[in-house]
FIDO-117335 format. One record per residue (C-alpha): residue in one letter; x, y, z. Coordinates in steps of 0.5 Angstrom, whole numbers, plus 500, padded with zeros to 3 digits. Last residue first. Layout:
<pt><resn>a</resn><X>X</X><Y>Y</Y><Z>Z</Z></pt>
...
END
This chain:
<pt><resn>x</resn><X>490</X><Y>296</Y><Z>075</Z></pt>
<pt><resn>x</resn><X>493</X><Y>295</Y><Z>082</Z></pt>
<pt><resn>x</resn><X>494</X><Y>302</Y><Z>085</Z></pt>
<pt><resn>x</resn><X>502</X><Y>304</Y><Z>086</Z></pt>
<pt><resn>x</resn><X>507</X><Y>304</Y><Z>092</Z></pt>
<pt><resn>x</resn><X>514</X><Y>307</Y><Z>091</Z></pt>
<pt><resn>x</resn><X>520</X><Y>306</Y><Z>095</Z></pt>
<pt><resn>x</resn><X>526</X><Y>310</Y><Z>095</Z></pt>
<pt><resn>x</resn><X>533</X><Y>309</Y><Z>097</Z></pt>
<pt><resn>x</resn><X>538</X><Y>314</Y><Z>099</Z></pt>
<pt><resn>x</resn><X>545</X><Y>316</Y><Z>100</Z></pt>
<pt><resn>x</resn><X>549</X><Y>322</Y><Z>103</Z></pt>
<pt><resn>x</resn><X>544</X><Y>327</Y><Z>106</Z></pt>
<pt><resn>x</resn><X>548</X><Y>332</Y><Z>109</Z></pt>
<pt><resn>x</resn><X>547</X><Y>333</Y><Z>117</Z></pt>
<pt><resn>x</resn><X>554</X><Y>331</Y><Z>119</Z></pt>
<pt><resn>x</resn><X>553</X><Y>324</Y><Z>115</Z></pt>
<pt><resn>x</resn><X>546</X><Y>323</Y><Z>113</Z></pt>
<pt><resn>x</resn><X>543</X><Y>316</Y><Z>111</Z></pt>
<pt><resn>x</resn><X>536</X><Y>317</Y><Z>108</Z></pt>
<pt><resn>x</resn><X>530</X><Y>312</Y><Z>107</Z></pt>
<pt><resn>x</resn><X>525</X><Y>314</Y><Z>102</Z></pt>
<pt><resn>x</resn><X>517</X><Y>313</Y><Z>102</Z></pt>
<pt><resn>x</resn><X>514</X><Y>314</Y><Z>096</Z></pt>
<pt><resn>x</resn><X>506</X><Y>315</Y><Z>094</Z></pt>
<pt><resn>x</resn><X>504</X><Y>313</Y><Z>087</Z></pt>
<pt><resn>x</resn><X>498</X><Y>311</Y><Z>089</Z></pt>
<pt><resn>x</resn><X>497</X><Y>312</Y><Z>097</Z></pt>
<pt><resn>x</resn><X>490</X><Y>315</Y><Z>096</Z></pt>
<pt><resn>x</resn><X>487</X><Y>308</Y><Z>097</Z></pt>
<pt><resn>x</resn><X>490</X><Y>307</Y><Z>103</Z></pt>
<pt><resn>x</resn><X>496</X><Y>302</Y><Z>106</Z></pt>
<pt><resn>x</resn><X>497</X><Y>300</Y><Z>113</Z></pt>
<pt><resn>x</resn><X>504</X><Y>302</Y><Z>115</Z></pt>
<pt><resn>x</resn><X>510</X><Y>299</Y><Z>118</Z></pt>
<pt><resn>x</resn><X>517</X><Y>303</Y><Z>117</Z></pt>
<pt><resn>x</resn><X>524</X><Y>299</Y><Z>119</Z></pt>
<pt><resn>x</resn><X>530</X><Y>302</Y><Z>121</Z></pt>
<pt><resn>x</resn><X>536</X><Y>298</Y><Z>121</Z></pt>
<pt><resn>x</resn><X>543</X><Y>299</Y><Z>124</Z></pt>
<pt><resn>x</resn><X>544</X><Y>292</Y><Z>126</Z></pt>
<pt><resn>x</resn><X>546</X><Y>294</Y><Z>134</Z></pt>
<pt><resn>x</resn><X>542</X><Y>300</Y><Z>133</Z></pt>
<pt><resn>x</resn><X>535</X><Y>297</Y><Z>132</Z></pt>
<pt><resn>x</resn><X>530</X><Y>302</Y><Z>130</Z></pt>
<pt><resn>x</resn><X>523</X><Y>301</Y><Z>130</Z></pt>
<pt><resn>x</resn><X>518</X><Y>306</Y><Z>126</Z></pt>
<pt><resn>x</resn><X>510</X><Y>304</Y><Z>127</Z></pt>
<pt><resn>x</resn><X>507</X><Y>309</Y><Z>122</Z></pt>
<pt><resn>x</resn><X>500</X><Y>312</Y><Z>122</Z></pt>
<pt><resn>x</resn><X>500</X><Y>315</Y><Z>129</Z></pt>
<pt><resn>x</resn><X>506</X><Y>320</Y><Z>127</Z></pt>
<pt><resn>x</resn><X>509</X><Y>320</Y><Z>134</Z></pt>
<pt><resn>x</resn><X>514</X><Y>315</Y><Z>132</Z></pt>
<pt><resn>x</resn><X>518</X><Y>320</Y><Z>127</Z></pt>
<pt><resn>x</resn><X>518</X><Y>321</Y><Z>120</Z></pt>
<pt><resn>x</resn><X>522</X><Y>326</Y><Z>117</Z></pt>
<pt><resn>x</resn><X>519</X><Y>331</Y><Z>112</Z></pt>
<pt><resn>x</resn><X>522</X><Y>330</Y><Z>105</Z></pt>
<pt><resn>x</resn><X>516</X><Y>332</Y><Z>101</Z></pt>
<pt><resn>x</resn><X>515</X><Y>324</Y><Z>099</Z></pt>
<pt><resn>x</resn><X>516</X><Y>322</Y><Z>106</Z></pt>
<pt><resn>x</resn><X>522</X><Y>321</Y><Z>110</Z></pt>
<pt><resn>x</resn><X>525</X><Y>315</Y><Z>114</Z></pt>
<pt><resn>x</resn><X>532</X><Y>315</Y><Z>118</Z></pt>
<pt><resn>x</resn><X>539</X><Y>313</Y><Z>119</Z></pt>
<pt><resn>x</resn><X>544</X><Y>318</Y><Z>122</Z></pt>
<pt><resn>x</resn><X>552</X><Y>318</Y><Z>121</Z></pt>
<pt><resn>x</resn><X>556</X><Y>324</Y><Z>125</Z></pt>
<pt><resn>x</resn><X>562</X><Y>320</Y><Z>125</Z></pt>
<pt><resn>x</resn><X>564</X><Y>318</Y><Z>133</Z></pt>
<pt><resn>x</resn><X>557</X><Y>319</Y><Z>136</Z></pt>
<pt><resn>x</resn><X>553</X><Y>317</Y><Z>130</Z></pt>
<pt><resn>x</resn><X>557</X><Y>311</Y><Z>129</Z></pt>
<pt><resn>x</resn><X>557</X><Y>309</Y><Z>136</Z></pt>
<pt><resn>x</resn><X>549</X><Y>310</Y><Z>135</Z></pt>
<pt><resn>x</resn><X>550</X><Y>305</Y><Z>130</Z></pt>
<pt><resn>x</resn><X>553</X><Y>300</Y><Z>134</Z></pt>
<pt><resn>x</resn><X>560</X><Y>298</Y><Z>136</Z></pt>
<pt><resn>x</resn><X>561</X><Y>292</Y><Z>141</Z></pt>
<pt><resn>x</resn><X>565</X><Y>287</Y><Z>137</Z></pt>
<pt><resn>x</resn><X>567</X><Y>290</Y><Z>130</Z></pt>
<pt><resn>x</resn><X>564</X><Y>294</Y><Z>124</Z></pt>
<pt><resn>x</resn><X>565</X><Y>296</Y><Z>117</Z></pt>
<pt><resn>x</resn><X>558</X><Y>298</Y><Z>115</Z></pt>
<pt><resn>x</resn><X>552</X><Y>296</Y><Z>112</Z></pt>
<pt><resn>x</resn><X>546</X><Y>301</Y><Z>113</Z></pt>
<pt><resn>x</resn><X>539</X><Y>297</Y><Z>113</Z></pt>
<pt><resn>x</resn><X>532</X><Y>300</Y><Z>111</Z></pt>
<pt><resn>x</resn><X>527</X><Y>295</Y><Z>113</Z></pt>
<pt><resn>x</resn><X>520</X><Y>297</Y><Z>109</Z></pt>
<pt><resn>x</resn><X>514</X><Y>293</Y><Z>112</Z></pt>
<pt><resn>x</resn><X>507</X><Y>294</Y><Z>109</Z></pt>
<pt><resn>x</resn><X>500</X><Y>292</Y><Z>112</Z></pt>
<pt><resn>x</resn><X>494</X><Y>291</Y><Z>107</Z></pt>
<pt><resn>x</resn><X>488</X><Y>295</Y><Z>109</Z></pt>
<pt><resn>x</resn><X>487</X><Y>298</Y><Z>102</Z></pt>
<pt><resn>x</resn><X>491</X><Y>293</Y><Z>097</Z></pt>
<pt><resn>x</resn><X>496</X><Y>298</Y><Z>093</Z></pt>
<pt><resn>x</resn><X>501</X><Y>294</Y><Z>089</Z></pt>
<pt><resn>x</resn><X>508</X><Y>295</Y><Z>092</Z></pt>
<pt><resn>x</resn><X>514</X><Y>297</Y><Z>088</Z></pt>
<pt><resn>x</resn><X>521</X><Y>295</Y><Z>089</Z></pt>
<pt><resn>x</resn><X>519</X><Y>288</Y><Z>089</Z></pt>
<pt><resn>x</resn><X>518</X><Y>282</Y><Z>093</Z></pt>
<pt><resn>x</resn><X>513</X><Y>285</Y><Z>098</Z></pt>
<pt><resn>x</resn><X>515</X><Y>285</Y><Z>106</Z></pt>
<pt><resn>x</resn><X>520</X><Y>290</Y><Z>104</Z></pt>
<pt><resn>x</resn><X>528</X><Y>291</Y><Z>103</Z></pt>
<pt><resn>x</resn><X>532</X><Y>297</Y><Z>103</Z></pt>
<pt><resn>x</resn><X>539</X><Y>297</Y><Z>102</Z></pt>
<pt><resn>x</resn><X>545</X><Y>302</Y><Z>104</Z></pt>
<pt><resn>x</resn><X>552</X><Y>301</Y><Z>103</Z></pt>
<pt><resn>x</resn><X>558</X><Y>304</Y><Z>107</Z></pt>
<pt><resn>x</resn><X>565</X><Y>304</Y><Z>105</Z></pt>
<pt><resn>x</resn><X>570</X><Y>307</Y><Z>110</Z></pt>
<pt><resn>x</resn><X>576</X><Y>310</Y><Z>106</Z></pt>
<pt><resn>x</resn><X>583</X><Y>310</Y><Z>108</Z></pt>
<pt><resn>x</resn><X>588</X><Y>313</Y><Z>102</Z></pt>
<pt><resn>x</resn><X>595</X><Y>315</Y><Z>101</Z></pt>
<pt><resn>x</resn><X>599</X><Y>310</Y><Z>106</Z></pt>
<pt><resn>x</resn><X>605</X><Y>313</Y><Z>108</Z></pt>
<pt><resn>x</resn><X>613</X><Y>311</Y><Z>107</Z></pt>
<pt><resn>x</resn><X>614</X><Y>317</Y><Z>103</Z></pt>
<pt><resn>x</resn><X>611</X><Y>314</Y><Z>098</Z></pt>
<pt><resn>x</resn><X>609</X><Y>307</Y><Z>099</Z></pt>
<pt><resn>x</resn><X>603</X><Y>307</Y><Z>094</Z></pt>
<pt><resn>x</resn><X>598</X><Y>304</Y><Z>099</Z></pt>
<pt><resn>x</resn><X>590</X><Y>305</Y><Z>098</Z></pt>
<pt><resn>x</resn><X>586</X><Y>302</Y><Z>104</Z></pt>
<pt><resn>x</resn><X>579</X><Y>300</Y><Z>104</Z></pt>
<pt><resn>x</resn><X>575</X><Y>299</Y><Z>110</Z></pt>
<pt><resn>x</resn><X>568</X><Y>295</Y><Z>110</Z></pt>
<pt><resn>x</resn><X>562</X><Y>295</Y><Z>106</Z></pt>
<pt><resn>x</resn><X>562</X><Y>290</Y><Z>099</Z></pt>
<pt><resn>x</resn><X>558</X><Y>285</Y><Z>102</Z></pt>
<pt><resn>x</resn><X>552</X><Y>289</Y><Z>102</Z></pt>
<pt><resn>x</resn><X>552</X><Y>289</Y><Z>094</Z></pt>
<pt><resn>x</resn><X>555</X><Y>294</Y><Z>090</Z></pt>
<pt><resn>x</resn><X>554</X><Y>293</Y><Z>082</Z></pt>
<pt><resn>x</resn><X>561</X><Y>296</Y><Z>080</Z></pt>
<pt><resn>x</resn><X>567</X><Y>297</Y><Z>084</Z></pt>
<pt><resn>x</resn><X>572</X><Y>302</Y><Z>082</Z></pt>
<pt><resn>x</resn><X>578</X><Y>303</Y><Z>086</Z></pt>
<pt><resn>x</resn><X>582</X><Y>310</Y><Z>084</Z></pt>
<pt><resn>x</resn><X>589</X><Y>310</Y><Z>082</Z></pt>
<pt><resn>x</resn><X>588</X><Y>316</Y><Z>077</Z></pt>
<pt><resn>x</resn><X>587</X><Y>312</Y><Z>071</Z></pt>
<pt><resn>x</resn><X>582</X><Y>308</Y><Z>075</Z></pt>
<pt><resn>x</resn><X>583</X><Y>301</Y><Z>078</Z></pt>
<pt><resn>x</resn><X>578</X><Y>296</Y><Z>076</Z></pt>
<pt><resn>x</resn><X>573</X><Y>291</Y><Z>080</Z></pt>
<pt><resn>x</resn><X>567</X><Y>288</Y><Z>079</Z></pt>
<pt><resn>x</resn><X>570</X><Y>282</Y><Z>076</Z></pt>
<pt><resn>x</resn><X>574</X><Y>281</Y><Z>082</Z></pt>
<pt><resn>x</resn><X>568</X><Y>280</Y><Z>087</Z></pt>
<pt><resn>x</resn><X>569</X><Y>273</Y><Z>089</Z></pt>
<pt><resn>x</resn><X>577</X><Y>274</Y><Z>090</Z></pt>
<pt><resn>x</resn><X>582</X><Y>270</Y><Z>087</Z></pt>
<pt><resn>x</resn><X>583</X><Y>274</Y><Z>081</Z></pt>
<pt><resn>x</resn><X>588</X><Y>280</Y><Z>084</Z></pt>
<pt><resn>x</resn><X>588</X><Y>286</Y><Z>080</Z></pt>
<pt><resn>x</resn><X>595</X><Y>288</Y><Z>078</Z></pt>
<pt><resn>x</resn><X>597</X><Y>295</Y><Z>080</Z></pt>
<pt><resn>x</resn><X>602</X><Y>293</Y><Z>085</Z></pt>
<pt><resn>x</resn><X>597</X><Y>289</Y><Z>088</Z></pt>
<pt><resn>x</resn><X>590</X><Y>290</Y><Z>087</Z></pt>
<pt><resn>x</resn><X>584</X><Y>287</Y><Z>092</Z></pt>
<pt><resn>x</resn><X>589</X><Y>284</Y><Z>097</Z></pt>
<pt><resn>x</resn><X>584</X><Y>282</Y><Z>103</Z></pt>
<pt><resn>x</resn><X>585</X><Y>283</Y><Z>110</Z></pt>
<pt><resn>x</resn><X>583</X><Y>277</Y><Z>115</Z></pt>
<pt><resn>x</resn><X>577</X><Y>279</Y><Z>119</Z></pt>
<pt><resn>x</resn><X>577</X><Y>282</Y><Z>126</Z></pt>
<pt><resn>x</resn><X>576</X><Y>289</Y><Z>125</Z></pt>
<pt><resn>x</resn><X>570</X><Y>287</Y><Z>120</Z></pt>
<pt><resn>x</resn><X>570</X><Y>287</Y><Z>112</Z></pt>
<pt><resn>x</resn><X>578</X><Y>289</Y><Z>111</Z></pt>
<pt><resn>x</resn><X>580</X><Y>291</Y><Z>104</Z></pt>
<pt><resn>x</resn><X>587</X><Y>292</Y><Z>101</Z></pt>
<pt><resn>x</resn><X>589</X><Y>296</Y><Z>095</Z></pt>
<pt><resn>x</resn><X>596</X><Y>297</Y><Z>092</Z></pt>
<pt><resn>x</resn><X>599</X><Y>302</Y><Z>087</Z></pt>
<pt><resn>x</resn><X>606</X><Y>302</Y><Z>085</Z></pt>
<pt><resn>x</resn><X>604</X><Y>299</Y><Z>078</Z></pt>
<pt><resn>x</resn><X>600</X><Y>305</Y><Z>077</Z></pt>
<pt><resn>x</resn><X>605</X><Y>309</Y><Z>074</Z></pt>
<pt><resn>x</resn><X>605</X><Y>317</Y><Z>073</Z></pt>
<pt><resn>x</resn><X>603</X><Y>317</Y><Z>081</Z></pt>
<pt><resn>x</resn><X>596</X><Y>320</Y><Z>083</Z></pt>
<pt><resn>x</resn><X>594</X><Y>321</Y><Z>090</Z></pt>
<pt><resn>x</resn><X>588</X><Y>321</Y><Z>094</Z></pt>
<pt><resn>x</resn><X>587</X><Y>314</Y><Z>093</Z></pt>
<pt><resn>x</resn><X>579</X><Y>315</Y><Z>091</Z></pt>
<pt><resn>x</resn><X>574</X><Y>310</Y><Z>092</Z></pt>
<pt><resn>x</resn><X>569</X><Y>310</Y><Z>086</Z></pt>
<pt><resn>x</resn><X>562</X><Y>307</Y><Z>086</Z></pt>
<pt><resn>x</resn><X>557</X><Y>304</Y><Z>082</Z></pt>
<pt><resn>x</resn><X>550</X><Y>302</Y><Z>084</Z></pt>
<pt><resn>x</resn><X>546</X><Y>296</Y><Z>086</Z></pt>
<pt><resn>x</resn><X>546</X><Y>297</Y><Z>093</Z></pt>
<pt><resn>x</resn><X>546</X><Y>305</Y><Z>095</Z></pt>
<pt><resn>x</resn><X>552</X><Y>308</Y><Z>096</Z></pt>
<pt><resn>x</resn><X>556</X><Y>312</Y><Z>102</Z></pt>
<pt><resn>x</resn><X>563</X><Y>314</Y><Z>102</Z></pt>
<pt><resn>x</resn><X>566</X><Y>316</Y><Z>109</Z></pt>
<pt><resn>x</resn><X>574</X><Y>318</Y><Z>108</Z></pt>
<pt><resn>x</resn><X>579</X><Y>317</Y><Z>114</Z></pt>
<pt><resn>x</resn><X>584</X><Y>323</Y><Z>114</Z></pt>
<pt><resn>x</resn><X>591</X><Y>320</Y><Z>113</Z></pt>
<pt><resn>x</resn><X>596</X><Y>320</Y><Z>119</Z></pt>
<pt><resn>x</resn><X>592</X><Y>316</Y><Z>123</Z></pt>
<pt><resn>x</resn><X>592</X><Y>311</Y><Z>117</Z></pt>
<pt><resn>x</resn><X>599</X><Y>309</Y><Z>119</Z></pt>
<pt><resn>x</resn><X>598</X><Y>306</Y><Z>126</Z></pt>
<pt><resn>x</resn><X>592</X><Y>303</Y><Z>124</Z></pt>
<pt><resn>x</resn><X>595</X><Y>300</Y><Z>118</Z></pt>
<pt><resn>x</resn><X>601</X><Y>298</Y><Z>122</Z></pt>
<pt><resn>x</resn><X>597</X><Y>294</Y><Z>127</Z></pt>
<pt><resn>x</resn><X>593</X><Y>291</Y><Z>120</Z></pt>
<pt><resn>x</resn><X>600</X><Y>288</Y><Z>118</Z></pt>
<pt><resn>x</resn><X>601</X><Y>285</Y><Z>125</Z></pt>
<pt><resn>x</resn><X>595</X><Y>281</Y><Z>125</Z></pt>
<pt><resn>x</resn><X>597</X><Y>279</Y><Z>118</Z></pt>
<pt><resn>x</resn><X>604</X><Y>276</Y><Z>120</Z></pt>
<pt><resn>x</resn><X>600</X><Y>272</Y><Z>126</Z></pt>
<pt><resn>x</resn><X>595</X><Y>270</Y><Z>121</Z></pt>
<pt><resn>x</resn><X>601</X><Y>267</Y><Z>117</Z></pt>
<pt><resn>x</resn><X>601</X><Y>261</Y><Z>122</Z></pt>
<pt><resn>x</resn><X>605</X><Y>260</Y><Z>129</Z></pt>
<pt><resn>x</resn><X>605</X><Y>253</Y><Z>131</Z></pt>
<pt><resn>x</resn><X>612</X><Y>251</Y><Z>129</Z></pt>
<pt><resn>x</resn><X>615</X><Y>258</Y><Z>133</Z></pt>
<pt><resn>x</resn><X>611</X><Y>255</Y><Z>139</Z></pt>
<pt><resn>x</resn><X>614</X><Y>248</Y><Z>138</Z></pt>
<pt><resn>x</resn><X>621</X><Y>251</Y><Z>138</Z></pt>
<pt><resn>x</resn><X>620</X><Y>255</Y><Z>145</Z></pt>
<pt><resn>x</resn><X>621</X><Y>262</Y><Z>145</Z></pt>
<pt><resn>x</resn><X>627</X><Y>265</Y><Z>149</Z></pt>
<pt><resn>x</resn><X>626</X><Y>270</Y><Z>154</Z></pt>
<pt><resn>x</resn><X>628</X><Y>277</Y><Z>152</Z></pt>
<pt><resn>x</resn><X>622</X><Y>281</Y><Z>155</Z></pt>
<pt><resn>x</resn><X>620</X><Y>288</Y><Z>154</Z></pt>
<pt><resn>x</resn><X>613</X><Y>286</Y><Z>152</Z></pt>
<pt><resn>x</resn><X>616</X><Y>282</Y><Z>147</Z></pt>
<pt><resn>x</resn><X>612</X><Y>285</Y><Z>141</Z></pt>
<pt><resn>x</resn><X>612</X><Y>292</Y><Z>143</Z></pt>
<pt><resn>x</resn><X>620</X><Y>292</Y><Z>146</Z></pt>
<pt><resn>x</resn><X>622</X><Y>288</Y><Z>139</Z></pt>
<pt><resn>x</resn><X>618</X><Y>294</Y><Z>135</Z></pt>
<pt><resn>x</resn><X>622</X><Y>299</Y><Z>139</Z></pt>
<pt><resn>x</resn><X>628</X><Y>296</Y><Z>139</Z></pt>
<pt><resn>x</resn><X>628</X><Y>295</Y><Z>131</Z></pt>
<pt><resn>x</resn><X>626</X><Y>302</Y><Z>130</Z></pt>
<pt><resn>x</resn><X>618</X><Y>304</Y><Z>130</Z></pt>
<pt><resn>x</resn><X>619</X><Y>312</Y><Z>129</Z></pt>
<pt><resn>x</resn><X>614</X><Y>312</Y><Z>123</Z></pt>
<pt><resn>x</resn><X>619</X><Y>311</Y><Z>118</Z></pt>
<pt><resn>x</resn><X>621</X><Y>305</Y><Z>122</Z></pt>
<pt><resn>x</resn><X>614</X><Y>302</Y><Z>121</Z></pt>
<pt><resn>x</resn><X>613</X><Y>303</Y><Z>114</Z></pt>
<pt><resn>x</resn><X>620</X><Y>300</Y><Z>113</Z></pt>
<pt><resn>x</resn><X>618</X><Y>294</Y><Z>117</Z></pt>
<pt><resn>x</resn><X>612</X><Y>294</Y><Z>112</Z></pt>
<pt><resn>x</resn><X>616</X><Y>294</Y><Z>106</Z></pt>
<pt><resn>x</resn><X>620</X><Y>288</Y><Z>109</Z></pt>
<pt><resn>x</resn><X>615</X><Y>284</Y><Z>111</Z></pt>
<pt><resn>x</resn><X>612</X><Y>285</Y><Z>104</Z></pt>
<pt><resn>x</resn><X>618</X><Y>283</Y><Z>101</Z></pt>
<pt><resn>x</resn><X>619</X><Y>276</Y><Z>105</Z></pt>
<pt><resn>x</resn><X>611</X><Y>275</Y><Z>103</Z></pt>
<pt><resn>x</resn><X>613</X><Y>276</Y><Z>096</Z></pt>
<pt><resn>x</resn><X>619</X><Y>271</Y><Z>096</Z></pt>
<pt><resn>x</resn><X>626</X><Y>271</Y><Z>098</Z></pt>
<pt><resn>x</resn><X>625</X><Y>270</Y><Z>106</Z></pt>
<pt><resn>x</resn><X>629</X><Y>274</Y><Z>110</Z></pt>
<pt><resn>x</resn><X>624</X><Y>279</Y><Z>112</Z></pt>
<pt><resn>x</resn><X>619</X><Y>273</Y><Z>114</Z></pt>
<pt><resn>x</resn><X>624</X><Y>271</Y><Z>120</Z></pt>
<pt><resn>x</resn><X>624</X><Y>278</Y><Z>123</Z></pt>
<pt><resn>x</resn><X>616</X><Y>277</Y><Z>123</Z></pt>
<pt><resn>x</resn><X>616</X><Y>271</Y><Z>126</Z></pt>
<pt><resn>x</resn><X>621</X><Y>273</Y><Z>131</Z></pt>
<pt><resn>x</resn><X>616</X><Y>279</Y><Z>133</Z></pt>
<pt><resn>x</resn><X>610</X><Y>275</Y><Z>132</Z></pt>
<pt><resn>x</resn><X>613</X><Y>269</Y><Z>137</Z></pt>
<pt><resn>x</resn><X>614</X><Y>275</Y><Z>142</Z></pt>
<pt><resn>x</resn><X>607</X><Y>277</Y><Z>142</Z></pt>
<pt><resn>x</resn><X>605</X><Y>270</Y><Z>143</Z></pt>
<pt><resn>x</resn><X>610</X><Y>269</Y><Z>149</Z></pt>
<pt><resn>x</resn><X>607</X><Y>275</Y><Z>152</Z></pt>
END
């Protein structure tokens, strides 16, 4: 209980700061009030209904992380009113994440990002200005329609993106970005055939995640599925004696192992991810005859 009381008191103190952090605290406080969380309700939530004094040493030990945890809590409450979007992209491609609203002035637009549920929130775009203290800032840009553009996607870009425009105290966009990537036992995207050679292809879907949630959970909650198909588009399964297909739900990896044949020249295997039975992204692997 003491930790929750400290969070509440720290937030109220931050509101009085005459700096950027204080302004952010005030904005999120306004958001909370707009959703029906008045001062008394917030105090009750974070204090557990208790008004016991908090020791000075507890206040001194509190770090800014406590504030951002509260920010994420408010984000969760806000985004319940916004339909979550799922965007799927293959590694190396470019992607555009929509903010679902266009204001005449982009200066009111902020994009934030969380890789994992328990990781820190990262501010990518702050009031229309790109933050330069992030590793990916050179690959980011803010579109004329307030969308977030990310070039040359990597697996580290997966996660939960939120667009904020502070219009009517609501968030304008909530996007889960999933990144599809295929790796192989070969060092290239095209394997030269050698009859009898074993080839293993591993397809992984990188997604926003948190402890205890698996690929099967994503399938049940959002209708997301990962699988292999041949070049005719037919889904491969474990009953095919030529292939060994293994699936790891914890890491969302589907691996395909086969022994190459001479007739496999120009043969393709494709990993696909579907969302509610619609193909959203795919990666194709091709083998060629040497010489």
